Residue, then its C-alpha position, 0 to 999 in steps of 0.5 A: m450492481g456487482s460490476i459497479f462495485s468491482s469497478i470501483i474497487a478496481t479503480f482504487v487498487t489501480i490508483p490508490l492515491l485516488g483512494y487516499l484523497l477520497v478517504f482524506i476528504i470524507c474524514k476531513q469533512i466529517t471530523k474537521r481534524h486535519r492530522w487525524s484525517v491524514r492518519i486515517a487515510l494513510d492507514i486505509t490506503t496502506l491496504l490499497f497499496i499492498f494490493s496495488v503492488h501485488y497487481l503491478i507485479l502480476t502485470i509486469w512479470e506475470h507471476n503471482y508473488f502475493w505469498l512473498i509479499i505476505l511473508f515479507m510483511l510477517i518478517i518486518a512485523i517480527i523485526f518491529v516487535f523485536i526492536f521495540w522489545k529491545v528498546k522499551k523492554e516491554i511490548d505495547f502491541l498497539r504502538v508496535f502495530r501502528g508503527y509497523w503499519r505506517f512503515n508498510f505504507l512507506l514501503f509499499f508506496m515506494a514500491y508502487v512508484v518504482l513498479t509503476v515506472i518499471g511498467l511504463v518503461q517496459s511498455v514504452n520499450t515494447f512499443v518502440s521495439v515493435q515499431 
């Protein structure tokens, strides 16, 4: 049972878009609300993209930079709070966190795409140079 669960989690971390589709389809079937289903799927998939980027970095460069990812996310959170405070003169933490979390989705989605391309190019390069 444990190996099945870990295989499912590994699949979603490896292919986070599959996790997005699954969450979206389940939410859409339950709620019948398209926009709400998209938001929930994006919010849940953000965590998958963070771990996917971590494991792609680990695979490509064979170094653990998870602490740097967390530090970078904390710095972005501080910047979001500061900008929100400067613009609105008060801090609504729910709105700040929602914007911060969606920004992280965009950031880690782009990082996932870039790292996937880098990994593919590096694999092809290694294969061609061995031949």
